[in-house]
N, C-alpha and C positions, 0 to 999 in steps of 0.2 A: 878600887885599889887605894892603898894607903899612899900619900905623896907625902915624903918628910923631906923640907927644903931647908939650903941654908940660909937664912936671914938675907946675910950679907951677900951672900951672891945674887939674891933676888934682887938686894939693892943695887948693886953694881951693874947687873944686867938692866936695872928698869928702863930708862930710857934711850938707849943707846941706838944709835939710827934710824930713830923714830921722827925723824924731822917733820914739820908740819908744814906740809906743801901743799900751796893753793893750787886748784887746778881748773883754769877758763873752762867755761862752756864751750861744746862743740871740739874739745882737745880730742885727737885720736886716741883710741885705746892704748896701741902699740907705744906712744909716749907717755901715758901715764904709769904704765910698769916699771917696776925696778928692773933691774939688768938681769936678777935672778928671778924673776918673778916664774910662776908655774908658765911651761910652753906647753902648747897640744896642735899638733899638725896630723891631716887624716887626706886621704886621698878622695874621700866622699865629700864633695864639694859642697852639697847641699848642709851637711852636718857642719863644716868647717865657717859656711856663709853664716848658717844661725850663731856657732860659737863666737866669733868675731864680732857679730851684731852684738849679741849681750856684752860683751868685753865694752863696746863702744856706748851702748847703754849705760852702763856703770859707771863708765869716766864721766858722762856728762851729767851724770848724778853726784858728783862728790862736789859739793856747794859747801859754800860758809853760810851759816843760817845768823840770825839776830842775837846779840849779846856773849856768843862765843866764837871767837877772831880764827878759831882753826878749821878745816874744811872737815864736813862728816859724809857719811852716804846718806842721802835723803831717798823718800819712799818712791819720788817721780811720779810720772803721768799727773792726775792731778792735785796728787799731792805734796806740796811744795814745802816739806819740812821733814823731822825726824820724830818718829812716836815710841814710846816706851816700849810698846806692846812686841816690837817687831825690830825697830832699829839696831838694838845692840845685837841683835842675832845675825841680822844680815851682814852688818859688819865684821862680825865674828867669821861669817862665812867667806867675805871678800878679805880675810886677813893677810892670807898669803901675797896678794895682790898689791895691797894698800894696806900696813900694818899700822900706819901713823892715822889711818881712815879708824880701822877699828879700836884705836886706843881713844880718839878724841870723840867717836860716836856714844862712847861710854861715858868719859869723864864730862861731856856737856850735860847729862842728867844730874850727875855729883854736883857742878858747880854751880847749877841752877836749883839744886836742892834747896828749900824754905828752913829757917829755924828751926819748925816744928817737927820736922824731918821729914815733909812731903815732897816728894819726886814729882816734876813736873809729867804729864801726860804728855806732851808733846813739846818740841819747839818747833814753830813755823815762821814763815816769813812775815804772817801779818802779826802773830802773837806767841808767847809761851803758854800753854795751857794748863790750868790745874783744876778746871770744870769736872773730871770724871778721874780716875784712878787707870784705866786704860793697858790691864798689863795681861802677857800671856806668857812667853817665855821668860822665865827669872831673869833681871838685869844682874840680879845676884850669879847667878849660875853661868850666863855667859861673861861677866867679868873675871869671876873666878877661872875658868877657862882659859881663857886671855892671858891673865897673870902668869897662870901655871906654865902653860906651851911657852909663852916668850921670856920667861923669868923675871917678869916687872913687878919688883917689890913695891915701888910707889904707888902702884894701879892697886895692889893688891893691899894695901894699908888705906886707900882712899875709898875703894869698895867696900872695904869691911865695916867701915864707921856710916857710911852712907847706908850701905843695903839695913845695917840693923837698927840704924833710926827710923828708914822706911818702914820696917815691921813693927816698930813701937807705933807708928803712928796710924799704919792699919789696925792694929789690935785697938787703939785709942776711937778712932773715926769710923771703923766698917766692923766691930763686932758691938752692935747697940742691942743685940738680943740677947747678948753675953753667952754666946754658945761654943765660942772657940773658932768660928768658921769664918770666913771672908765674906761680907755683904754686899750685893751689887745695889746701888742706887740707881742706873742710868742704862740705858742701850750701849752709851759709848764706852762706859766701863770695860765690857767683854771686846770690844772693838767689831761687835755683831750689827752692824750698818744694814737695815731694812729686815733684820731676821723676824720671824714667826715667833722666835722666843721671847721677843721684848715687844710682842704686839701691844698697842695702846699704852706702851711706858714712854716716858720722857726719854729725850736723845740725852740731856744733861743734865747734870745737876742744877739747881736753883740757883741764880746769879753767879754761875759757874764757880760754886762753893761744892768742891767734893767732899767737905764734911757734913752735907745736908744733902736731904732727900724731900723730894713733892710728897705732900700729906694726900697719900693714897692706899687705901687699905689694904694692899698687897705689897707694898714697899715696908722695909729693905728684905731682898730676898739673900737667901744662902745661897751661894754660886758653888758649885764644883771645880769648875774649873780656875776662878779666881781664889779657891782655896788650894788647889793643886799648886797653881802658881808659887805658894808663899810653903807649900810643902819644899818645893824643889828649891825654892831662896834660902829655907833655913838649912836645908842640907849641904848647900855650896856654903854658905855661912858656917858651918861646922868644920868643913874641909879648909877653908880660909882661914879658921881660928887655930887650927892644928898646924898650919903651916906658919902662922904667926910663932907658934910656941903656946899660944893659950889652951890649954887641953881642956880647963875646967869650963870654957867657954864652948867650946868645941862640943863637951858632952850636953852641955845644957842645950845648944841649938839642936844637935840629933835627937834627945827626947822631946823638945816641942815639935821636931817635926814629926815625930811617929804620933806625938797628940791628934796633929790636926789629920794625918793619913788617916787614923782609926774614926775620927770624926766624919769625914769624907764617905769613909764605907760604910760605917753606921747607920748616917743620918741621909745620904743624898744617893744611894744607889737603890734601883728599882730592881730585885731580882726577876720578879715576872715579865719585863720587858728587857733585861739586859740592858739597861741604861741608866746614867746618871741625870738626874734632873735638877733645876732649881726646887727650892721650898720657899714657898712666900711667906708675908707676914701671917698669912691666915692658915698655915699649916698645910698648905694644899701645894702638891707638884706640878710645876708646869710641863706637863707631858708633851714636850716637842722633841724628837730624838735629833740632836744636832751634833756639829763637830766637837762638842762639850766631850765627848767620848774621847776622842783621840786626844784630845788635851790633856785629860788627866792621864791618859796612858804614855804622854809626852813627857810627862814627870815622875814615871815609873812607880805612881801611886798602887797600881793594883798589881797584884802577884800572877805568877805565870798561867794557874789555874783560874782564874777569875777573868786573865787577858785571854786566853784560850777560847772562853764562853763570850765574850764579846767580839772577838775574833769573826768565831762562826756565825754568831745570830745577827751582828752588826755591820762590822769593819769592812768584812771580806763578803760578807752577800752581796750577791749581785742584784739583789731587790732591794738592797738600802744602801750602802755608803758605796759599794764598789762597782761602779757603773764602768763603762767602756773606759772610760777617763776619770780613774780615781783621784779625790776621795770628794764626794760631794758634800755641800755645807749643811744639809739636812738630808734624811733618808729620803729615798725615790719614793719608799713606800708608806711615807709618812703624810698625812691627808695635809699636812700644813706647806706641803713642799709649794714653792710658787713658780708657776709656768703663765703665761711665755717668761723668760729668765729677765729682770730688768736691771739696769748698772747695777755697778755696787751692791750686789747683792748676797749675803748670808742665808738667804731664803731657798736655796740650793744648789746655785752654781759651785762648780771645783775651782777653789781658789788657790792663786801662787802661794799664798802665804801658807796653807794647810801642807801643800806640796814641798815647801821648803823646810818645813818641821819635820816632816814623815821621818829623815833619818834620826833624829832624836828617839826614837821609838822603835821602828820597823826591825832595826837589826837588834835591839834590845831584846827584844822579845823572840828573836828567833824566826824572822819571816822575810829574812835575804831574797829568796827565789820570787816570793809574790811581789817584793818591791820591784825588783829588776823588771816586770809587767808593766806596773806603774810608772817607772823610770822611763821606760820607751815610749809609753803612751805619751806621755806628758812632752818628751823630744820630737817624736812625730807630730804633735801639735801644734807646737813652737815653730818646726822647719815649714810648717805649713802656712802659718800667717805671718810672721817674722816681724810684729810690730810689739811684741812684749807689753800684753794687756792683763789687766788684772785677775780675770775669771774667764772659765769656759762651759759650756753645755759637757756634764759628766756624761752625756751617752751620745753625743756628735762630734765633740771635742772642737767646736765651734767657739771662738773667744767672742765676748761681746764687744760689739765697737759703740758707736756714738758716744754717749756721756763718758764711757771710759776709756780714757786716753791712751795713748801707747807709751813705751818706754817706762815701764813698771820695773822698779827695781828686782823685787821679788821672784820674779820671773822671769828677768835676766839671770838671776842668781839660780834658777832651777836649771836653766842651759848649760851653767858652766857646772856648777857642783854635780849633777847629775852624769855628766860626761866624764868626770873625773872617778864615780862610784861605779859606773859602767865598765870601762876599760882602763882603769887609771889606779893611781895609788893614792891611799888616803892614811893621813899621820894620825895616829890616836895616840895615848898616853902610854908610853912604854913599847910600840907596838907599831908596825905598819901592815896596812890591809891592801895587798894587791890584789886588784880585779881585772880578772884574764879572761877576755871572750874574743877568742880568734876569730870567730866566725859573725861577729858582732859589723853591722854595715859601718860603724866608727871606727873600728878597730883595720879598715883596709890601707895597710901602708903608713899606720899609725904612729907616732912618735911622741913620746910625753913625758917631760921632765919638770919636777915639783922640788923646789928648797926645803931643806929639814931643817928644824928647829935646831939650835946647837953648831948647825953648820953641816956642809955637806948637800948632797942632793940625790933624790930616787928617779930613776928614768925606766922606761919601760918601750921596747922596740919590737914591732908587729911585725912578722912575716906572713905567708900565706898558710901555714901550718902552727903557728904558736908566737910566743911572745919571749925576748928577753929580757930579763930583770938585773939591775944593776944599781949600786952604790957609790958614790962619786965616782963612777966608770970602771969600778971593779963589778965583775959578774957575781951574783948572788942565785940565779936560778934562770932553768929555761920552763915553761910550761906549755906544753903542745896539746893539740885536739880540743876536747870541750872546755864548757867554761869553768872558772872555779876561782875561789879568792884563796889565796897564799897569805897565809899569816906568818910574818915574822918578826924577830927581835929586831931593835934597831941596829943592831949589828950585822943583821941579814940573816941569823941562824933561823931556819923554818922551824914552827912550833905546830901550827893547823893547817890544816883544807878545808875547806867550808864548800857545798853545796851552794851555789846562786842560782841555777836556773829551775824553772820550772819542772824542766825535765830531767831523768838522769841523763849523767854526763860519762863519757870515758874520757880520762886524762891522765897524761903521763909529764911526771916532774923529774928534770936531769937536773943534777948536782957535780960540779966539777970533783971527782976522783971517787964517784959513787954511780953504781948501776944504774940505769933508769928505774923508776919506780910506777905502776901502773895502778889506777884507782879507778874504782866503778861509784860515782858520787850520787845520792839521790838528793832530791832538792832538801836543802837545810841541814843537810846530815854534815855531821863536824869530826872531823878525824884528826886524830893525835899522830904526830910526827914523828 
């Protein structure tokens, strides 16, 4: 979608209302929310308990880190800090509850950026880390989405400069083989702690200097996921440049994005395995089928045809990544899958971070119905445990205890975000997605209300037969019968109906002044209204 912004309007909207509010540890979630924060209630006590506890975990993880005086959302559990690979994305998901925290969680990295362009890998209680690059979801992409959706011109300007300089740093220091792809020097570069992907490799760069790698024959590696992160970042930089009126720069970033996309596909994809692999310095593939595949999809590197192959052979394969509790971090039929599952293991466990990132690609590739299954399984497992830990067994749904401590932000965010994606409304650029599932356990007597960018609110009210949809109290439509997603413009005008159940559904759409319309919706079917 093309977004054309008035720069004056962006700057005027910049920091209005985003007060830097410090939140003491242990504060109640209800006290941390703005008056117009999203609201969810349900008659299902198990679901309500898990949702409320998730918000309490997140409120407790809003803290102030060294060197930056404004509160950010930390990772929680044993991770007392904010990491570039995940922190900005997590705060973006949380932004409707704490817009100030979302903003701060981006600006932290830009304010701590070094003069040569290097962004910190993290900012922790004990140190600000520059010993690895540790990136997954591009900070450029999340900063762009936040600035775009909140009309924050100041953030847009800062992010554009910082992320452009970061791209330059990576091409200077992480392109030593001259391929144009991003190189991995150590385990922490990709955040894959204890993964067989990095077996025998150092965790961090020597002397905590991310410009250098250890003197090993197989280093550096060409990494599909790190390169995909830069592809996504360059696409975001192109959007930012266009919003700032820098059209020549926008064209340059878009061209550079396509260059790295083509390199990923031509050099790092092995068709016979339907998998993306690292290519080491001796030109050998590291043939471990890992969540690298979903990370590449997360940035939309692959087209629909290639995705369909990856989906069938890997991501949705019940023998590979699609266990009862998707998605495993290593394919379950890969010889390197680590059992028994240890703490903090990207050697097989289904990770909260992977679940939180799934909305960035599942819908894009037309898999909303299957995503329903994944969301239900995760919410089921969370409600069974209620300690909000990092990872679980993909076959049993049992969360790892012991060294994996409770109160992990990504898993709490999964509970909150999935609730809205299952039975609520999600705001997208230019449209609203109303996810209506009258028969879902969370929908029993449920009421949901969410503030909208630019003012107003969207609400959903369920009864025994369906749900009433409204914008700022004005009726939009009523959906009855089976599960469906009604997609509307921001003014409530319906545009599409989408099948979001793994089974075919009979759905009735009612609008004022129109006769009821009845639809038979197949899984993932998209009907124009």
